[in-house]
N, C-alpha and C positions, 0 to 999 in steps of 0.2 A: 464336428457339430458343437462340441462342448466349448471349443475355442471361440466360436462365433457368439455363443450365448454369453460367455464371459465378457467379450468385447462389447456386446450390446448393453450389458449391465453397467459397464464402466462408462459407456457413452451416455447412458441415462443419468448417471450420477453427475457427470460433468455438465449436462444440460441443466440440472437442478442448481448446481453451484453457479454457473454463469447467469442463470435467471435470477437467482438471489442477489448476486453482485450487481446486476443491472438495476434491479428494483431499489437496492440500497443507494446506488448512485443517483437515480432519479429522485428519490425521496429527499436525499441530502441536497440536491441541486435546486430544490424549490424553496430554499431558505430565503426569506425576504430581509433585505438590509433595514436596519432601524433608521428611522427618520431623525437624524441628528446632524450637527454641523461637522461631525468627524467622519466625513465620507471616506477618506483614505484609510482610516483605522477600521471602519466597518467593512470596507472592501477587502482589506488585508485579512481580517478575521474570517470573512466569508470564504475567501480563496483558500486559506489555510485549513479551515474545517473541511472543505471539499477535498483538498489534497490529502488530509489525514485519512478520510474515509476511503479514498481511492487507493492510497498506499496499503492500508490494512486489507482491503478487498483483494488487491493484486497479490499481496503476500500470501493470503489465505488460498487463493486459487493456485498459485504456483506450488506452494507447499502441498496442497491437497493433490495436485496432479502427480507430484513425485511420490506421495504416499501410495496412491493408486497403482503407480507403475512399479512400486517397491524398489525405488532408487534412493536408498537411505543416505548414501554419501552425498549425493547431489542435494538431497533435502536438507542435510546439515549445513551445507554451504549456503543454500537459499535462506535458511533461518538466520545465519550469521549476517549475511548481506541485508536481509530485511530488517534485522534489529538495528543495524547502523543507519539505514535509510529512515526507519520509523523514528529513531531518536533525533535525527536531524529535522524531520518534518514537525515533530511535536515540540522541539525546542530550537527554533531557528537561530538563536543567539549562539548556540553551540558551534555552528558552522563559522560564525564570525570569530569566535574564540580560537578555534583550530587554525583558521587562516592567519590570525594575528600571531599565533605561536609559531607557525611554520615560517612566516615572513621574518620573525625575529631570529629564528634558528638559521635560516638560509642567508639572510643579508646582514645579520649581526645587529 
C-alpha cells in the first residue's frame, strides 16, 4: 500500500510539471511578430524564442523525472546533453563555428 501511495505522489508531481510546461509553451507561443519590414528576422527571433523555452522546459522535465526516479547517473548525462543543446539554441552561430572547424579539420 505504501508503494502505491508513493507512486501516486510521483504521478501528481509529474502532472504539475507537465501542466506548468504546457502553460509556459502556450504563453510563449502567443507572441506577436512586430510589424516591420524585417519579416524574416522577426520570424527567426520568434521561432528561436519558442525553441529556447521549449528546450529549457524539456530539459527541466527530463531532469526532474530522473531526480524523482533517483537515477543520478542518467541525470548527469541529461544535464550534460541539455547544456550542449541549450548553448546551441541560445547561440546558433556556435553551430556554424563548430561546423566550419570540423570541415577544416576533416577536409584540410
